[in-house]
Rosetta silent file (secondary structure, phi, psi, omega in degrees, C-alpha in Angstrom):
SEQUENCE: MKKEYRILVLTDHSGHSDQNSIYAILSQLMGHPRCHSIDIASRGLKENDLFFNGMQRSALFVHKVTPDFKYSESDKYYKSDLKKIKHSDYDIVLMRLPRPISDDFLYWVEEVFSHAVMINKPKGIIHTSNKKYLLNFPDICPDTRLCHSVDDVNEELCNYPIVLKPLREYGGRGLLKIDGATLDDGINQYNTELYLEKIKDQLKEEGMLSMRYLKNVSKGDKRILVVGGEILASSLRLPREGSWICNVAQGGKSVSSEVTSNEVEIIKKINPHLKKQGILIYGVDTLLDDNGDRILSEINTLSIGGFPQAEFQTGKPIIHSLINKIIDHTDEQIA
SCORE:     score description
SCORE:     0.000 S_00000001
   1 L     0.000  131.149 -171.286   14.214    2.800  -31.503 S_00000001
   2 L   -72.053  145.497 -172.530   13.137    3.184  -27.897 S_00000001
   3 L   -64.694  137.105  168.024   14.923    1.319  -25.301 S_00000001
   4 L   -81.179  135.675 -176.816   13.624   -2.165  -24.014 S_00000001
   5 E   -99.759  138.138  165.822   13.605   -2.380  -20.282 S_00000001
   6 E   -87.498  125.852 -166.239   14.963   -5.261  -18.022 S_00000001
   7 E  -120.801  136.686  174.183   12.721   -5.480  -15.113 S_00000001
   8 E  -124.603  137.142  179.005   13.205   -7.092  -11.603 S_00000001
   9 E  -105.115  121.411  166.720   10.270   -7.712   -9.329 S_00000001
  10 E  -106.662  121.168 -170.791   10.773   -7.945   -5.642 S_00000001
  11 E  -140.917 -173.951  172.152    7.872   -9.698   -3.902 S_00000001
  12 L  -139.209   90.107 -175.460    6.883  -12.233   -1.088 S_00000001
  13 H   -65.533  -16.936 -177.173    4.894  -15.099   -2.700 S_00000001
  14 H   -60.913  -26.712  178.386    4.261  -16.743    0.687 S_00000001
  15 H  -101.094    8.242 -176.981    1.301  -14.405    1.310 S_00000001
  16 L   -74.212  159.350  166.271   -0.174  -14.530   -2.121 S_00000001
  17 L  -134.133  177.011  178.575   -3.454  -15.764   -3.414 S_00000001
  18 L   -69.927   -1.256 -179.996   -4.720  -16.013   -7.044 S_00000001
  19 L   -96.654   -5.312 -178.214   -6.231  -12.505   -6.446 S_00000001
  20 L   -67.345  138.825 -173.316   -2.833  -10.816   -6.057 S_00000001
  21 H   -61.408  -30.174 -171.046   -2.254   -8.234   -8.581 S_00000001
  22 H   -56.478  -33.812  178.313    1.207   -9.186   -9.464 S_00000001
  23 H   -69.841  -37.162  174.562    0.107  -12.008  -11.683 S_00000001
  24 H   -74.055  -34.725 -179.037   -2.153  -10.063  -13.876 S_00000001
  25 H   -64.170  -51.140 -174.433    0.271   -7.226  -14.008 S_00000001
  26 H   -65.191  -35.197 -178.784    3.253   -9.464  -15.081 S_00000001
  27 H   -59.441  -40.808 -179.454    1.055  -11.367  -17.615 S_00000001
  28 H   -84.100  -27.688 -178.996    0.463   -8.142  -19.435 S_00000001
  29 H   -71.418  -30.757  177.640    3.733   -6.633  -18.861 S_00000001
  30 L   -57.621  -35.784 -172.012    5.469   -9.573  -20.675 S_00000001
  31 L   -90.848    4.944  177.521    3.756   -8.605  -23.826 S_00000001
  32 L   -73.261  137.497  176.434    4.579   -4.923  -23.791 S_00000001
  33 L   -64.178  -20.652  175.964    7.005   -4.036  -26.622 S_00000001
  34 L   -87.312    4.027 -176.252    9.207   -2.046  -24.339 S_00000001
  35 E   -99.102  111.489  179.412    9.664   -4.984  -21.997 S_00000001
  36 E   -73.780  -50.747 -179.082   12.917   -6.837  -22.670 S_00000001
  37 E  -164.591  161.547 -178.204   12.733   -9.354  -19.845 S_00000001
  38 E  -139.618  126.742  169.839   11.309   -9.847  -16.253 S_00000001
  39 E  -114.701  149.763  174.019   12.976  -11.691  -13.274 S_00000001
  40 E  -127.808  135.955  177.766   11.288  -12.202   -9.963 S_00000001
  41 E  -124.972  132.021  178.793   12.644  -12.655   -6.553 S_00000001
  42 E  -106.418  138.462  166.198   10.647  -13.738   -3.387 S_00000001
  43 L   -66.558  -14.913 -172.317   11.305  -12.947    0.140 S_00000001
  44 L   -89.306    4.908  176.466    9.373  -16.163    0.808 S_00000001
  45 L   -98.138  136.058  179.439   12.342  -18.434   -0.442 S_00000001
  46 H   -66.125  -30.499 -176.631   14.834  -19.581    2.109 S_00000001
  47 H   -66.360  -10.943 -179.158   17.538  -19.055   -0.691 S_00000001
  48 H  -107.362    8.757 -171.483   16.771  -15.292   -0.455 S_00000001
  49 H   -61.896  -39.642 -173.090   16.855  -14.971    3.299 S_00000001
  50 H   -75.026  -21.870  171.187   20.370  -13.483    3.345 S_00000001
  51 H   -75.481  -64.727 -170.005   19.323  -10.729    0.866 S_00000001
  52 H   -72.309  -29.361 -179.415   15.994   -9.759    2.366 S_00000001
  53 L  -106.950  -32.986 -176.788   16.806  -10.407    6.067 S_00000001
  54 L   -98.783   -6.649  177.911   20.621  -10.300    6.154 S_00000001
  55 L    50.832   52.839  168.240   20.988   -7.442    3.593 S_00000001
  56 L  -105.084  113.873 -165.855   23.687   -9.250    1.695 S_00000001
  57 L   -68.502  -26.735 -177.071   23.686   -7.847   -1.754 S_00000001
  58 L   -82.354   -0.234 -171.060   25.386  -10.868   -3.516 S_00000001
  59 L  -117.348   43.711  177.973   22.716  -13.346   -2.196 S_00000001
  60 L  -111.982  127.507  178.829   19.577  -12.607   -4.362 S_00000001
  61 E  -114.297  144.084 -179.450   18.307  -15.455   -6.536 S_00000001
  62 E  -128.772  167.452 -178.724   15.602  -14.864   -9.193 S_00000001
  63 E  -117.177  126.556  176.931   13.299  -16.825  -11.416 S_00000001
  64 E   -78.517  129.286 -178.730   12.834  -15.598  -15.018 S_00000001
  65 L   -77.909  135.513  178.220    9.158  -14.901  -15.657 S_00000001
  66 L  -127.200  172.980 -174.898    7.724  -16.681  -18.825 S_00000001
  67 L   -60.103  -19.972  179.643    4.333  -16.872  -20.349 S_00000001
  68 L   -88.144   -1.988  175.573    3.365  -19.858  -18.076 S_00000001
  69 L   -61.653  128.724 -176.894    4.022  -17.930  -14.949 S_00000001
  70 L  -162.859  169.363  176.465    1.011  -17.903  -12.536 S_00000001
  71 L   -60.253  141.135  172.113   -0.156  -18.229   -9.006 S_00000001
  72 L  -144.384  144.978  176.633    0.550  -21.650   -7.442 S_00000001
  73 L   -73.335  -11.320  177.548    0.202  -22.954   -3.876 S_00000001
  74 L  -103.866  179.069 -176.056    3.653  -24.449   -4.275 S_00000001
  75 L   -87.729    5.699 -164.088    6.931  -22.674   -4.869 S_00000001
  76 H   -67.802  -21.787  177.863    7.503  -23.900   -8.356 S_00000001
  77 H   -85.678   -2.489 -176.660    7.023  -20.702  -10.169 S_00000001
  78 H  -122.241  -30.324 -165.300    9.581  -18.928   -7.972 S_00000001
  79 H  -100.359  -19.950 -179.579   12.044  -21.630   -7.059 S_00000001
  80 L   -77.041  147.298  173.824   12.690  -23.397  -10.371 S_00000001
  81 L    62.445   33.750  177.535   15.650  -22.483  -12.599 S_00000001
  82 L   -62.538  139.398  169.426   17.028  -20.006   -9.824 S_00000001
  83 E  -142.266  148.229  179.275   19.982  -17.921  -10.817 S_00000001
  84 E   -72.843  164.015 -174.436   21.962  -15.338   -8.970 S_00000001
  85 L  -124.319  163.008  165.607   21.761  -11.821  -10.508 S_00000001
  86 L  -107.934  121.245 -173.848   24.006   -8.984  -11.324 S_00000001
  87 H   -55.350  -36.023 -178.812   22.259   -5.801   -9.938 S_00000001
  88 H   -68.718  -11.071 -175.404   23.411   -3.756  -12.840 S_00000001
  89 H   -72.990   -9.265 -171.593   21.539   -5.933  -15.246 S_00000001
  90 L  -107.525  143.293  171.721   18.070   -4.124  -14.358 S_00000001
  91 L  -103.923  -23.204 -178.510   16.652   -0.858  -15.516 S_00000001
  92 E  -127.903  141.243  173.416   13.386   -1.124  -13.466 S_00000001
  93 E  -127.682  112.318 -176.392   12.864   -2.557   -9.968 S_00000001
  94 E  -100.547  110.812 -167.468    9.252   -3.039   -9.267 S_00000001
  95 E   -87.119  106.189  178.042    8.613   -3.171   -5.398 S_00000001
  96 E  -123.094   49.396  179.276    5.678   -5.539   -4.566 S_00000001
  97 L   -99.542  125.486  170.342    6.812   -6.183   -0.945 S_00000001
  98 L   -82.592  166.531  164.458    4.163   -6.128    1.742 S_00000001
  99 L   -65.544  155.903   -0.287    4.735   -5.578    5.412 S_00000001
 100 L   -76.715  133.564  174.021    6.503   -6.558    7.592 S_00000001
 101 L  -146.441  134.680 -174.306    9.481   -4.886    5.835 S_00000001
 102 L   -78.649  147.896  171.562   12.055   -2.784    7.713 S_00000001
 103 H   -61.809  -36.125  174.867   12.942    0.715    7.063 S_00000001
 104 H   -55.132  -48.256  179.200   16.558   -0.412    7.218 S_00000001
 105 H   -51.307  -55.717 -168.787   15.875   -2.905    4.426 S_00000001
 106 H   -62.604  -40.843 -176.169   14.248   -0.075    2.265 S_00000001
 107 H   -64.582  -45.151 -175.615   17.158    2.360    2.751 S_00000001
 108 H   -68.653  -35.260 -179.741   19.635   -0.390    1.891 S_00000001
 109 H   -71.687  -30.200  173.519   17.826   -1.765   -1.178 S_00000001
 110 H   -62.643  -40.225  171.803   17.572    1.633   -2.663 S_00000001
 111 H   -66.517  -40.897 -178.518   21.455    1.915   -2.618 S_00000001
 112 H   -58.874  -44.190 -178.120   21.826   -1.575   -4.063 S_00000001
 113 L  -110.542   44.901 -169.666   19.804   -0.531   -7.066 S_00000001
 114 L   -66.874  -19.636  179.467   20.727    3.132   -7.105 S_00000001
 115 L   -81.786  -12.893 -169.781   21.335    2.884  -10.957 S_00000001
 116 L  -105.001  166.261  175.918   17.784    1.598  -11.612 S_00000001
 117 E   -91.549  110.929 -173.291   14.352    3.339  -11.557 S_00000001
 118 E  -103.188  126.686 -173.374   12.639    1.855   -8.521 S_00000001
 119 E  -123.182  109.266  -19.333    8.715    1.837   -8.414 S_00000001
 120 L   -74.594  163.944  177.130    7.904    3.000   -5.798 S_00000001
 121 L   -67.732  134.007 -170.187   11.117    4.595   -4.464 S_00000001
 122 H   -60.562  -39.391 -175.825   11.971    2.981   -1.122 S_00000001
 123 H   -71.524  -29.853  178.296   12.823    6.119    0.709 S_00000001
 124 H   -73.262  -37.248  172.096    9.599    7.679   -0.452 S_00000001
 125 H   -61.241  -41.591  174.586    7.722    4.611    0.770 S_00000001
 126 H   -51.976  -49.146 -175.039    9.372    5.047    4.224 S_00000001
 127 H   -72.826  -41.903 -168.792    8.115    8.597    4.330 S_00000001
 128 H   -97.552  -22.733 -170.707    4.559    8.252    2.963 S_00000001
 129 L   -88.790   -8.019  171.960    3.504    4.883    4.121 S_00000001
 130 L   -75.838  126.584 -167.653    3.702    5.907    7.853 S_00000001
 131 H   -61.170  -22.761  175.791    0.199    6.969    8.847 S_00000001
 132 H   -65.508  -11.819 -179.537    1.608   10.253   10.422 S_00000001
 133 H   -67.542  -14.821  178.102    2.167   11.568    6.894 S_00000001
 134 H   -65.557  -20.287 -178.557   -1.538   12.368    6.937 S_00000001
 135 H   -66.808  -13.953  176.942   -0.714   15.233    9.337 S_00000001
 136 H   -71.388  -19.804 -174.283    0.694   17.096    6.281 S_00000001
 137 L  -125.943   63.080 -173.846   -2.886   17.518    4.957 S_00000001
 138 L   -65.363  -26.752 -174.943   -5.038   18.713    7.805 S_00000001
 139 L   -78.604   -8.320 -175.179   -7.610   20.640    5.508 S_00000001
 140 L  -125.836    6.924  178.170   -8.652   17.425    3.654 S_00000001
 141 L  -103.983  160.047  162.551   -8.420   14.859    6.694 S_00000001
 142 L   -67.478  167.298 -178.561  -10.699   14.350    9.584 S_00000001
 143 L   -57.912  130.824 -165.842   -9.389   15.896   12.764 S_00000001
 144 E  -138.076  143.687 -179.467   -6.122   14.088   13.354 S_00000001
 145 E  -148.944  147.485  175.230   -3.522   14.141   16.075 S_00000001
 146 E   -97.609  118.874 -173.145   -0.366   11.943   16.760 S_00000001
 147 E  -105.788  130.686 -177.071   -0.833   10.721   20.299 S_00000001
 148 L  -116.353    3.857 -176.512    2.121    9.708   22.395 S_00000001
 149 L  -158.003  161.527  176.388    0.473    9.086   25.843 S_00000001
 150 H   -65.448  -25.094  172.026   -2.874    8.013   27.315 S_00000001
 151 H   -62.949  -42.827  172.300   -3.282   11.594   28.330 S_00000001
 152 H   -51.701  -46.307 -170.082   -3.135   12.535   24.653 S_00000001
 153 H   -72.808  -40.948  176.639   -5.799   10.111   23.713 S_00000001
 154 H   -55.882  -41.964 -176.956   -8.053   11.166   26.642 S_00000001
 155 H   -62.168  -42.427  173.869   -7.764   14.856   25.544 S_00000001
 156 H   -57.876  -40.199 -175.236   -9.003   13.746   22.067 S_00000001
 157 H   -66.020  -26.168  178.253  -11.831   11.812   23.664 S_00000001
 158 L   -68.068  -14.218 -171.308  -13.071   14.956   25.305 S_00000001
 159 L  -110.284  -36.238 -176.261  -13.964   16.340   22.007 S_00000001
 160 L  -168.785  164.723  175.206  -15.366   13.304   19.966 S_00000001
 161 L   -73.072  147.692 -172.571  -15.131    9.565   19.561 S_00000001
 162 E  -126.144  168.408  165.976  -11.948    8.509   17.833 S_00000001
 163 E  -118.937  128.478  175.793  -10.231    5.776   15.854 S_00000001
 164 E   -93.665  133.162  172.439   -6.589    4.987   17.067 S_00000001
 165 E  -121.017  127.928  168.847   -4.265    3.729   14.240 S_00000001
 166 E   -60.112  143.527 -166.309   -0.907    2.102   14.549 S_00000001
 167 L   -75.491  -26.908 -174.591    1.491    4.029   12.362 S_00000001
 168 L  -123.387   15.217  174.230    2.778    1.103   10.235 S_00000001
 169 L   -84.037  172.689 -175.291   -0.063   -1.450   10.147 S_00000001
 170 L  -155.513  171.824 -178.526   -2.092   -2.039    6.968 S_00000001
 171 L    62.203   22.356 -174.398   -5.163   -3.983    5.873 S_00000001
 172 L    73.895   12.517 -176.308   -7.273   -2.669    8.666 S_00000001
 173 L   -87.906  139.755  176.585   -5.286   -4.352   11.290 S_00000001
 174 L    85.903    2.087 -175.238   -4.735   -2.784   14.679 S_00000001
 175 L   -74.013  144.102 -179.608   -7.642   -0.124   14.380 S_00000001
 176 E  -137.607  125.720  177.609   -9.360    0.779   17.608 S_00000001
 177 E  -102.877  132.977  173.173  -12.617    2.847   17.867 S_00000001
 178 E  -122.729  131.348  178.881  -13.098    4.485   21.224 S_00000001
 179 E  -137.702   93.154 -178.089  -16.314    6.071   22.292 S_00000001
 180 L    70.459 -128.678 -172.753  -16.318    6.881   26.048 S_00000001
 181 L   -85.553   -1.183 -179.450  -15.683    3.843   28.293 S_00000001
 182 E  -107.266  132.259  177.725  -16.134    1.453   25.320 S_00000001
 183 E  -131.312  134.515  173.727  -13.400    0.479   22.870 S_00000001
 184 E  -135.238  158.339  176.267  -13.658   -2.039   20.017 S_00000001
 185 L  -116.227   30.140  174.841  -11.565   -3.321   17.244 S_00000001
 186 L    91.789  -17.192  178.414  -14.325   -4.250   14.938 S_00000001
 187 L  -117.135  -62.605 -173.795  -14.697   -7.697   16.607 S_00000001
 188 L  -113.510  158.809  178.567  -14.466   -7.481   20.303 S_00000001
 189 E  -114.506  145.359 -178.387  -15.230   -4.709   22.867 S_00000001
 190 E  -135.004  168.528  173.230  -12.962   -3.747   25.785 S_00000001
 191 E   -82.638  130.727 -176.263  -12.750   -1.355   28.699 S_00000001
 192 H   -58.251  -49.796 -177.051  -11.169    1.805   27.445 S_00000001
 193 H   -58.386  -42.475 -175.570   -9.212    2.523   30.538 S_00000001
 194 H   -75.587  -31.539 -175.191   -7.765   -0.959   30.927 S_00000001
 195 H   -75.129  -45.153  175.732   -6.933   -1.237   27.224 S_00000001
 196 H   -53.328  -39.697  178.611   -5.180    2.112   27.073 S_00000001
 197 H   -67.039  -34.334 -175.495   -3.046    1.074   30.051 S_00000001
 198 H   -67.588  -29.683 -171.469   -2.176   -2.065   28.076 S_00000001
 199 L  -112.397   16.416 -179.211   -0.876   -0.015   24.991 S_00000001
 200 H   -63.353  -37.221 -178.013    0.695    2.887   26.878 S_00000001
 201 H   -66.863  -34.646 -178.500    4.180    1.664   25.959 S_00000001
 202 H   -66.389  -43.511 -178.160    3.255    1.480   22.338 S_00000001
 203 H   -64.212  -39.528 -173.156    1.921    4.949   22.475 S_00000001
 204 H   -74.569  -37.977 -173.539    5.028    6.247   24.201 S_00000001
 205 H   -73.437  -49.205 -175.477    7.619    4.518   21.929 S_00000001
 206 L  -117.835  -39.155 -170.882    6.147    5.288   18.449 S_00000001
 207 L    95.073  159.111  173.791    2.795    6.919   18.895 S_00000001
 208 E  -131.649  151.045 -179.792   -0.559    6.227   17.350 S_00000001
 209 E   -91.380  117.104  178.689   -2.613    8.303   15.095 S_00000001
 210 E   -87.259  123.118  178.527   -5.863    9.653   16.572 S_00000001
 211 E  -129.945  134.845 -179.767   -8.565   10.311   13.965 S_00000001
 212 E   -58.508  136.745  175.132  -12.084   11.618   14.599 S_00000001
 213 L   -76.099  125.798 -174.907  -14.582    8.881   14.179 S_00000001
 214 L   -96.178  134.287 -176.908  -17.017    9.688   11.392 S_00000001
 215 L   -71.545  -17.587  175.167  -20.641    8.692   11.820 S_00000001
 216 L   -98.522   27.032 -178.507  -21.040    7.848    8.134 S_00000001
 217 H   -59.389  -39.187 -175.782  -18.182    5.162    8.189 S_00000001
 218 H   -65.487  -13.741  179.528  -20.798    2.447    7.510 S_00000001
 219 H   -83.914    3.631  167.965  -21.586    3.982    4.196 S_00000001
 220 L   113.812  144.842 -176.810  -18.260    2.828    2.968 S_00000001
 221 E  -110.191  125.562 -176.974  -14.462    3.513    2.645 S_00000001
 222 E  -100.744  124.341  174.612  -13.606    4.222   -1.089 S_00000001
 223 E   -95.857  131.028  178.260  -10.210    2.976   -2.405 S_00000001
 224 E  -115.602  127.363 -178.876   -8.961    5.090   -5.303 S_00000001
 225 E   -95.676  123.739 -174.612   -6.132    3.661   -7.447 S_00000001
 226 E  -129.397  129.905  172.110   -3.880    6.392   -8.681 S_00000001
 227 E  -126.996  121.361  176.349   -0.733    6.011  -11.118 S_00000001
 228 L    61.012   30.992 -178.728    1.286    9.029  -12.073 S_00000001
 229 L    85.646   -7.508 -176.808   -1.417   11.410  -10.747 S_00000001
 230 E  -106.093  125.261  175.479   -4.124    9.915  -12.808 S_00000001
 231 E   -66.096  117.987  177.316   -7.100    8.208  -11.284 S_00000001
 232 E   -91.044  -32.799 -174.961   -7.488    4.770  -12.828 S_00000001
 233 E  -170.905  163.699  170.121  -10.364    3.329  -10.868 S_00000001
 234 E  -147.222  153.976  174.356  -12.088    3.394   -7.538 S_00000001
 235 E  -139.802  152.818 -179.283  -14.118    0.908   -5.491 S_00000001
 236 E  -104.205  128.918 -172.746  -16.338    1.221   -2.405 S_00000001
 237 E  -112.874  127.343 -177.222  -15.555   -1.133    0.357 S_00000001
 238 E  -113.623  138.643 -177.579  -18.427   -1.742    2.826 S_00000001
 239 L   -57.431  149.427  171.009  -18.143   -3.147    6.308 S_00000001
 240 L   -69.715  164.499 -178.449  -19.402   -6.568    7.136 S_00000001
 241 L   -54.703  128.277  176.864  -22.658   -6.717    9.146 S_00000001
 242 L    81.585    4.229  176.649  -22.103   -5.292   12.817 S_00000001
 243 L  -118.741  162.243 -175.589  -18.632   -3.898   12.035 S_00000001
 244 L  -115.506   -2.465 -173.910  -17.373   -0.419   11.311 S_00000001
 245 L   -93.239  121.483 -169.526  -14.141   -1.655    9.631 S_00000001
 246 L   -90.401   -6.504 -166.934  -14.515   -1.483    5.770 S_00000001
 247 L   -70.176  135.978  176.047  -11.372   -3.314    4.690 S_00000001
 248 H   -58.798  -39.366 -179.828  -12.019   -6.382    2.590 S_00000001
 249 H   -60.994  -19.303  176.839   -9.305   -8.292    4.460 S_00000001
 250 H  -100.570   18.782  178.971  -11.481   -7.742    7.540 S_00000001
 251 L    98.006   -0.392  176.685  -14.555   -9.228    5.962 S_00000001
 252 L   -61.855 -178.885  164.615  -15.903   -6.238    4.117 S_00000001
 253 E  -128.487  161.660 -172.216  -16.983   -6.301    0.500 S_00000001
 254 E  -123.852  137.182  172.092  -16.015   -4.291   -2.545 S_00000001
 255 E  -141.193  160.229 -173.384  -18.107   -2.923   -5.370 S_00000001
 256 E   -69.255  147.442  179.383  -17.281   -0.588   -8.253 S_00000001
 257 L  -145.559  174.687  174.396  -17.757    3.231   -7.705 S_00000001
 258 L  -118.752  149.147  178.164  -17.092    6.606   -9.238 S_00000001
 259 L   -81.029  154.659 -179.848  -15.014    9.340   -7.763 S_00000001
 260 L   -90.646  170.039  177.268  -16.473   12.620   -6.580 S_00000001
 261 H   -68.302  -31.040 -179.721  -15.298   16.127   -7.530 S_00000001
 262 H   -79.667  -21.783  170.953  -13.848   16.588   -4.113 S_00000001
 263 H   -75.296  -31.299  177.091  -11.935   13.344   -4.363 S_00000001
 264 H   -67.195  -33.233  173.636  -10.377   14.514   -7.621 S_00000001
 265 H   -60.574  -41.266 -179.780   -9.407   17.664   -5.602 S_00000001
 266 H   -64.102  -48.612  178.039   -7.902   15.596   -2.922 S_00000001
 267 H   -56.129  -44.862 -177.141   -5.657   13.761   -5.555 S_00000001
 268 H   -64.075  -30.410 -179.918   -4.603   17.069   -7.082 S_00000001
 269 H   -78.164  -36.106 -175.095   -3.626   18.261   -3.638 S_00000001
 270 H   -90.883  -22.668 -162.159   -1.507   15.268   -2.499 S_00000001
 271 H   -69.590  -36.067  175.890   -0.013   14.050   -5.797 S_00000001
 272 H   -59.534  -31.035 -175.308    2.780   16.784   -6.118 S_00000001
 273 H   -73.508  -39.316 -178.702    3.979   15.872   -2.601 S_00000001
 274 H   -69.870  -39.157  179.467    3.976   12.146   -3.473 S_00000001
 275 H   -68.158  -32.163  171.839    5.687   12.645   -6.740 S_00000001
 276 H   -62.560  -28.080 -178.868    8.523   14.537   -4.956 S_00000001
 277 L   -90.079   -0.265 -177.811    8.990   11.431   -2.881 S_00000001
 278 L    81.852   25.225  173.709    9.259    9.133   -5.929 S_00000001
 279 L   -88.926  112.948  174.313    5.759    7.673   -5.541 S_00000001
 280 L   -93.181  -52.427 -170.676    4.160    6.623   -8.953 S_00000001
 281 E  -103.421  120.929 -179.555    1.631    4.043   -7.700 S_00000001
 282 E  -147.868  157.690  172.439   -0.533    4.746   -4.715 S_00000001
 283 E  -118.833  134.620  177.624   -3.929    4.064   -3.216 S_00000001
 284 E  -112.200  145.600 -179.560   -6.030    6.641   -1.510 S_00000001
 285 E  -116.203  139.326  174.833   -8.842    5.834    0.896 S_00000001
 286 E  -126.770  152.664  175.734  -11.738    8.302    1.538 S_00000001
 287 E  -125.619  160.116  169.370  -14.618    8.324    4.056 S_00000001
 288 E   -80.842  129.931 -177.387  -17.806   10.396    4.178 S_00000001
 289 L   -89.990 -172.591 -167.941  -17.452   13.114    6.684 S_00000001
 290 L   -73.139   -9.924  179.107  -20.360   14.312    8.853 S_00000001
 291 L  -104.460    9.709  179.594  -21.489   16.723    6.205 S_00000001
 292 L    85.719   11.601 -178.622  -21.494   13.998    3.429 S_00000001
 293 L  -102.458  135.227  175.194  -18.390   15.030    1.632 S_00000001
 294 E   -58.671  136.939 -172.905  -15.614   12.677    0.812 S_00000001
 295 E  -140.877  152.152 -175.069  -12.443   13.250    2.953 S_00000001
 296 E   -79.430  133.052  176.594   -9.042   11.599    2.961 S_00000001
 297 E  -118.187  -31.075 -175.132   -8.409    8.794    5.480 S_00000001
 298 E  -151.025  145.130  168.436   -5.463    6.838    4.195 S_00000001
 299 E  -124.163  128.266  179.985   -2.543    6.937    1.770 S_00000001
 300 E  -126.882  125.409 -171.808   -1.005    3.737    0.821 S_00000001
 301 L  -122.816    8.805 -177.411    2.145    3.527   -1.177 S_00000001
 302 L  -117.932  122.006  170.916    3.533    0.058   -0.538 S_00000001
 303 L    53.752   51.332 -168.063    2.480   -2.951   -2.742 S_00000001
 304 L   -70.410  131.798  177.069   -0.791   -1.439   -3.959 S_00000001
 305 L  -113.009 -174.323 -178.241   -3.315   -4.190   -5.050 S_00000001
 306 L    94.400   -1.374 -176.686   -6.715   -4.257   -6.587 S_00000001
 307 H   -64.048  -54.263 -179.149   -5.800   -3.630  -10.293 S_00000001
 308 H   -62.337  -34.824  178.693   -7.262   -6.849  -11.716 S_00000001
 309 H   -65.146  -42.149 -179.513  -10.414   -6.509   -9.595 S_00000001
 310 H   -66.168  -36.661  175.342  -10.854   -2.855  -10.829 S_00000001
 311 H   -62.278  -34.395  175.866  -10.395   -4.085  -14.390 S_00000001
 312 H   -73.340  -42.779 -175.842  -13.132   -6.712  -13.901 S_00000001
 313 H   -70.028  -42.337 -172.543  -15.505   -4.224  -12.227 S_00000001
 314 H   -92.607  -19.607 -173.784  -15.090   -1.410  -14.807 S_00000001
 315 L    66.583   11.076  177.086  -14.320   -3.376  -17.955 S_00000001
 316 L   -95.326  151.389 -179.349  -11.642   -0.829  -18.642 S_00000001
 317 L   -72.913   64.712 -170.122   -8.000   -1.655  -19.459 S_00000001
 318 H   -63.765  -45.570 -179.347   -6.709   -0.665  -16.059 S_00000001
 319 H   -67.813  -39.530  175.945   -3.573   -2.864  -16.060 S_00000001
 320 H   -64.699  -33.522  172.419   -2.628   -1.725  -19.545 S_00000001
 321 H   -67.913  -37.317  176.753   -2.851    1.847  -18.331 S_00000001
 322 H   -64.971  -42.505 -179.018   -0.740    1.055  -15.329 S_00000001
 323 H   -61.900  -43.818 -178.559    1.958   -0.522  -17.406 S_00000001
 324 H   -65.880  -34.484  179.081    2.092    2.295  -19.824 S_00000001
 325 H   -63.407  -42.368 -177.543    2.424    4.711  -16.798 S_00000001
 326 H   -64.720  -50.096  179.902    5.388    2.646  -15.597 S_00000001
 327 H   -56.858  -43.539 -178.100    7.112    2.721  -18.865 S_00000001
 328 H   -70.424  -37.482  177.616    6.591    6.496  -19.433 S_00000001
 329 H   -61.630  -45.184 -171.235    7.819    7.228  -15.878 S_00000001
 330 H   -68.681  -39.418  178.223   11.026    5.237  -16.432 S_00000001
 331 H   -52.684  -47.169 -173.564   11.556    7.120  -19.845 S_00000001
 332 H   -66.672  -32.666 -172.706   11.255   10.451  -17.978 S_00000001
 333 H   -73.411  -32.080 -168.765   13.639    9.284  -15.216 S_00000001
 334 H   -99.783   -9.385  177.866   16.450    8.079  -17.456 S_00000001
 335 L   -57.640    0.000    0.000   16.079   11.104  -20.043 S_00000001
């Protein structure tokens, strides 16, 4: 008989809505024959502050996930019947923690659960969720450069309009389009010279990714959901009227879509690299380049969402496939 797995979920319910993928995933995961039990711990509880912020391994409190577990505006499905855990009790740790989350915590939590299969692997998240990871794939990305100064940015602007991306932001936040003397963040416009002076310390300290602005961006940013190297679904995210930012969190809308042949090749290209980093679940964003071909613009490996929405849009058992991939991956890791 195959082993039944004890699963721990690390999340932060304080930023959830009823659309968060974790509720649909756990609802189906509870019914899987290989699932022995599920506990969930939230960074959003004050009881867990010493674990998530103080990195004290003995200070983690969990709630047992039962069939009535669901989204609530209150803490009741996270805070009731709390118990301290033994870290060795778990076979799988499912990471559903959004930013802000420090690299120090990710390094530390991987050590705490070194005996378990972590999805995704925290050290892999550190390496791949930084936008400069895209520099590893110049042949399938728009022209890209890591800029550490205003001079670096101006050199890029001599060639074409650009989008500046903070290395660790997500959800479309912090993006800046620069075209000559005009700079905008999708909502407001600024003077380029003055704004670059304002962010020069940020450029110097960590850098920002400069990516060539593509004229077809208004035709949509496609999010592709990938698990274990298999494309499960994709959706096209269109910007709101008057904006160039396609992210739904920034006012865009999402519709079902199909992947193209060159997007399939993009996944084939990057998946071996992500697999080596311990990344099982990830999202890839593509844009239309100036020739009308889909090209890589983002790789997302931290707390990937959109699974229930993809299931609704396609009518396919997306979450069931995701869960089977998690179980199969765990079997491979402990074999």
